[in-house]
C-alpha positions as CSV (number, residue, x, y, z in Angstrom):
1,X,-18.4,-89.0,-184.9
2,X,-18.8,-88.7,-181.1
3,X,-21.9,-87.8,-179.7
4,X,-23.3,-86.6,-175.8
5,X,-25.3,-89.1,-175.1
6,X,-27.7,-89.1,-172.0
7,X,-29.0,-92.1,-170.7
8,X,-28.3,-94.2,-174.3
9,X,-29.9,-91.2,-176.1
10,X,-28.6,-89.3,-178.6
11,X,-28.9,-85.6,-178.0
12,X,-30.7,-83.6,-181.2
13,X,-29.8,-79.8,-181.3
14,X,-31.2,-77.1,-183.7
15,X,-29.7,-75.3,-186.1
16,X,-30.2,-71.8,-187.2
17,X,-31.8,-73.0,-190.4
18,X,-34.0,-74.8,-188.1
19,X,-32.5,-78.6,-189.0
20,X,-32.1,-80.9,-185.9
21,X,-29.1,-82.7,-186.0
22,X,-27.0,-84.3,-183.3
23,X,-24.8,-82.6,-180.4
24,X,-21.1,-83.7,-181.7
25,X,-19.1,-82.9,-178.4
26,X,-15.8,-83.8,-181.1
27,X,-16.9,-80.5,-182.9
28,X,-16.9,-77.9,-179.7
29,X,-13.3,-79.3,-178.7
30,X,-11.6,-78.8,-182.6
31,X,-13.3,-75.4,-182.8
32,X,-11.5,-74.8,-179.3
33,X,-8.1,-75.9,-180.4
34,X,-8.4,-74.0,-183.8
35,X,-9.0,-70.9,-181.9
36,X,-5.7,-71.6,-179.8
37,X,-7.0,-73.3,-176.7
38,X,-5.1,-76.5,-175.6
39,X,-6.2,-80.0,-176.0
40,X,-6.8,-80.4,-172.4
41,X,-8.9,-76.9,-172.0
42,X,-10.4,-77.6,-175.0
43,X,-11.8,-81.2,-173.2
44,X,-12.9,-79.4,-170.1
45,X,-15.0,-76.7,-172.2
46,X,-16.6,-79.7,-174.5
47,X,-17.6,-81.3,-171.3
48,X,-18.8,-78.6,-169.4
49,X,-20.9,-77.4,-172.5
50,X,-22.2,-80.9,-172.8
51,X,-23.4,-81.1,-169.5
52,X,-25.8,-78.3,-169.8
53,X,-26.8,-79.4,-173.7
54,X,-30.5,-80.9,-174.1
55,X,-32.6,-82.1,-176.5
56,X,-34.3,-78.9,-178.5
57,X,-30.9,-76.5,-177.7
58,X,-30.5,-73.9,-180.3
59,X,-26.8,-74.0,-181.9
60,X,-26.7,-70.6,-181.1
61,X,-27.2,-71.0,-177.3
62,X,-24.1,-73.4,-177.7
63,X,-22.6,-71.2,-179.3
64,X,-22.8,-68.8,-176.1
65,X,-21.9,-71.7,-173.7
66,X,-19.0,-71.8,-175.2
67,X,-17.5,-68.2,-175.0
68,X,-19.0,-68.4,-171.8
69,X,-16.8,-71.7,-170.6
70,X,-13.7,-70.2,-172.8
71,X,-13.5,-67.2,-170.4
72,X,-13.7,-69.3,-167.4
73,X,-10.0,-70.6,-168.7
74,X,-7.0,-68.7,-167.9
75,X,-5.9,-68.4,-171.6
76,X,-10.1,-67.5,-172.5
77,X,-9.5,-63.8,-172.6
78,X,-7.6,-63.9,-176.1
79,X,-9.3,-67.1,-177.6
80,X,-12.7,-66.2,-177.0
81,X,-12.2,-63.7,-179.3
82,X,-10.2,-65.5,-181.9
83,X,-13.9,-68.0,-181.1
84,X,-15.8,-65.4,-182.7
85,X,-14.1,-65.1,-185.8
86,X,-17.2,-66.0,-188.0
87,X,-19.5,-63.5,-186.1
88,X,-17.0,-61.0,-186.5
89,X,-17.1,-61.2,-190.6
90,X,-20.8,-60.8,-190.0
91,X,-20.7,-58.0,-188.1
92,X,-17.8,-56.0,-190.8
93,X,-21.5,-55.2,-193.0
94,X,-23.3,-53.6,-190.5
95,X,-20.2,-51.9,-189.1
96,X,-19.4,-50.3,-192.7
97,X,-17.0,-52.8,-194.3
98,X,-17.0,-53.9,-197.6
99,X,-16.7,-58.1,-198.0
100,X,-15.4,-57.4,-201.3
101,X,-12.5,-55.3,-199.7
102,X,-11.9,-57.7,-197.2
103,X,-11.6,-60.3,-199.5
104,X,-9.2,-58.2,-201.6
105,X,-6.8,-58.0,-198.6
106,X,-7.0,-61.7,-198.3
107,X,-6.3,-63.0,-201.5
108,X,-3.6,-60.3,-201.5
109,X,-1.9,-61.9,-198.9
110,X,-2.1,-65.0,-200.9
111,X,0.0,-63.8,-204.0
112,X,-3.1,-62.0,-205.8
113,X,-2.5,-58.5,-207.0
114,X,-6.2,-56.6,-207.0
115,X,-6.8,-54.9,-210.0
116,X,-10.5,-53.7,-209.9
117,X,-13.0,-53.9,-207.0
118,X,-16.6,-53.3,-208.0
119,X,-15.9,-53.0,-211.7
120,X,-18.5,-53.1,-215.0
121,X,-16.9,-55.2,-217.5
122,X,-18.1,-55.6,-221.3
123,X,-18.7,-59.2,-221.9
124,X,-19.3,-60.5,-225.4
125,X,-22.9,-60.6,-224.8
126,X,-23.5,-58.4,-221.8
127,X,-22.7,-55.6,-219.2
128,X,-21.8,-57.7,-215.9
129,X,-20.7,-56.0,-212.6
130,X,-17.7,-57.7,-210.8
131,X,-17.2,-57.5,-207.5
132,X,-13.1,-58.6,-207.9
133,X,-10.7,-58.8,-210.6
134,X,-7.4,-60.0,-209.8
135,X,-4.3,-61.2,-211.2
136,X,-2.1,-63.9,-209.6
137,X,1.6,-62.7,-209.1
138,X,3.4,-65.7,-209.9
139,X,1.6,-66.7,-213.1
140,X,0.1,-63.4,-214.4
141,X,-3.1,-65.0,-214.8
142,X,-6.3,-63.1,-214.3
143,X,-9.6,-64.2,-212.0
144,X,-12.8,-62.7,-212.0
145,X,-14.1,-62.9,-208.5
146,X,-18.0,-63.2,-207.0
147,X,-18.4,-62.7,-203.4
148,X,-21.2,-63.6,-201.8
149,X,-21.9,-62.2,-198.0
150,X,-24.0,-63.1,-195.6
151,X,-24.7,-61.1,-192.3
152,X,-27.0,-63.6,-190.5
153,X,-26.0,-67.3,-189.4
154,X,-28.1,-70.5,-190.9
155,X,-27.8,-69.5,-194.7
156,X,-26.2,-71.4,-197.0
157,X,-24.4,-70.3,-200.4
158,X,-26.1,-72.6,-203.1
159,X,-26.2,-73.6,-206.7
160,X,-27.9,-70.2,-207.9
161,X,-24.8,-67.7,-206.9
162,X,-22.0,-70.9,-208.5
163,X,-24.1,-70.8,-211.8
164,X,-24.6,-67.3,-212.4
165,X,-20.7,-66.6,-211.3
166,X,-19.9,-69.4,-214.1
167,X,-22.3,-67.6,-217.0
168,X,-20.4,-64.3,-216.5
169,X,-17.1,-66.3,-216.3
170,X,-18.5,-67.8,-219.9
171,X,-19.4,-64.4,-221.2
172,X,-15.9,-62.7,-219.8
173,X,-13.6,-65.7,-220.6
174,X,-11.9,-64.4,-223.3
175,X,-10.5,-61.4,-220.9
176,X,-10.4,-63.8,-218.1
177,X,-8.8,-67.0,-217.3
178,X,-10.2,-68.2,-214.0
179,X,-13.4,-68.0,-212.2
180,X,-14.0,-67.9,-208.5
181,X,-16.7,-68.2,-205.6
182,X,-15.9,-66.6,-202.4
183,X,-18.6,-66.3,-199.2
184,X,-18.1,-66.3,-195.8
185,X,-20.9,-69.1,-195.1
186,X,-20.6,-72.5,-196.0
187,X,-21.4,-73.6,-199.7
188,X,-24.5,-76.3,-200.3
189,X,-23.3,-79.6,-201.3
190,X,-25.0,-78.7,-204.8
191,X,-22.6,-75.9,-205.1
192,X,-19.5,-77.9,-204.0
193,X,-20.3,-80.5,-206.9
194,X,-20.9,-78.3,-209.7
195,X,-17.9,-76.4,-208.9
196,X,-15.8,-79.3,-209.1
197,X,-17.6,-80.3,-212.1
198,X,-16.8,-77.2,-214.1
199,X,-13.7,-76.1,-212.5
200,X,-14.8,-73.2,-210.4
201,X,-12.6,-71.9,-207.3
202,X,-14.2,-71.3,-204.5
203,X,-13.5,-70.5,-201.1
204,X,-16.2,-70.7,-198.2
205,X,-16.6,-71.3,-194.4
206,X,-15.2,-74.9,-193.6
207,X,-14.5,-75.6,-197.6
208,X,-12.2,-76.2,-198.9
209,X,-11.0,-78.6,-195.7
210,X,-7.5,-77.3,-195.9
211,X,-7.9,-73.7,-197.7
212,X,-11.1,-72.4,-196.4
213,X,-11.8,-68.9,-195.7
214,X,-11.2,-69.5,-191.7
215,X,-7.9,-71.4,-192.1
216,X,-6.5,-68.5,-194.5
217,X,-7.5,-66.0,-192.2
218,X,-6.2,-67.8,-189.1
219,X,-2.8,-68.5,-190.9
220,X,-2.3,-65.2,-191.9
221,X,-3.5,-63.1,-189.0
222,X,-6.0,-61.0,-191.4
223,X,-8.6,-61.4,-188.3
224,X,-10.8,-57.9,-189.1
225,X,-11.2,-55.4,-186.3
226,X,-14.5,-56.5,-185.8
227,X,-13.1,-59.2,-183.7
228,X,-11.9,-57.2,-180.8
229,X,-15.7,-56.9,-179.3
230,X,-15.8,-52.8,-180.1
231,X,-18.9,-50.6,-179.9
232,X,-20.6,-49.0,-182.5
233,X,-18.5,-45.7,-182.3
234,X,-15.2,-47.5,-182.4
235,X,-16.6,-49.0,-185.4
236,X,-17.8,-46.2,-186.9
237,X,-14.1,-44.1,-186.0
238,X,-12.2,-47.0,-186.9
239,X,-14.7,-47.6,-190.5
240,X,-13.9,-44.1,-191.3
241,X,-10.5,-43.9,-191.0
242,X,-10.1,-47.3,-193.6
243,X,-8.9,-49.9,-190.5
244,X,-10.1,-52.9,-191.2
245,X,-7.6,-55.7,-190.2
246,X,-6.8,-56.0,-186.1
247,X,-3.0,-55.8,-188.1
248,X,-3.6,-52.3,-189.2
249,X,-4.4,-51.4,-185.4
250,X,-1.3,-52.9,-184.5
251,X,1.0,-50.9,-186.5
252,X,-0.5,-47.5,-185.7
253,X,1.3,-44.7,-183.8
254,X,-1.5,-44.4,-181.2
255,X,-1.1,-41.0,-180.6
256,X,-1.9,-40.0,-184.0
257,X,-5.0,-42.8,-184.3
258,X,-6.2,-40.9,-181.2
259,X,-6.5,-37.4,-182.8
260,X,-8.0,-39.6,-186.0
261,X,-10.5,-41.2,-184.4
262,X,-11.5,-39.4,-181.3
263,X,-10.8,-43.0,-179.1
264,X,-8.8,-42.3,-175.9
265,X,-4.9,-43.1,-176.1
266,X,-5.4,-45.8,-173.0
267,X,-8.9,-47.4,-175.0
268,X,-6.5,-48.0,-178.0
269,X,-3.6,-49.1,-175.9
270,X,-5.8,-51.7,-174.4
271,X,-7.6,-52.4,-178.0
272,X,-3.9,-52.6,-179.6
273,X,-2.6,-54.9,-176.6
274,X,-5.4,-57.4,-177.3
275,X,-4.9,-57.3,-181.1
276,X,-0.8,-58.6,-180.6
277,X,-2.0,-61.2,-178.5
278,X,-4.0,-62.4,-180.8
279,X,-1.8,-62.3,-183.6
280,X,0.6,-64.4,-181.3
């Protein structure tokens, strides 16, 4: 791990939950590269941000520094939107989008058929409200899926969510083959340890390393429409028309969509072009 050091002293920054951690310029570089920046551009951005970071700087301030640095780069117009993926997912709830529906779209792209969303299932002992029920097409195996959504940074999904997901599965395992917990934040270390122990499948931010939520989204271009930096009227209009992914916008006939949403053709055309660039 590489830290930015000034006068031989590690710089400590403050996370959203109040924890103090060393500033790691490599994390800035890696995130920029994953958003689509070249390695040279990512290095320049990390150096530019590193010169501004001081002891006690908040991660939210560093996030804004990176966004501003991305805008300076020639390619930043598209990349800075991709960099805001986590924020964009957190905007979905307030914008009127269901996280369960979004998870269903993601899993469908990875071979699941969504059987039910927010259903009541009768277990051996009690009734349960299940967020998602899916069937994996290639095997026919059935999943019950708990979706945990947070609209603020700095919150972890913890052992409690993992425990009640497993408890529901145990009461329903005569009907279903697998359990899964999906969340838009990081998992606590206890939740990861417990999930590994009981065989619970999990998808979260940054975990599992090669199949985390953000990697699954990026690999299939499943970006939410909130990533486009829309105003409230536009968000409300798209939500009313069940447009959740930027792919929906790319595949739309703009003259029809303009009539349905009340958004001008010219604005929709600009947004559609941006969506196409993000998906390249």
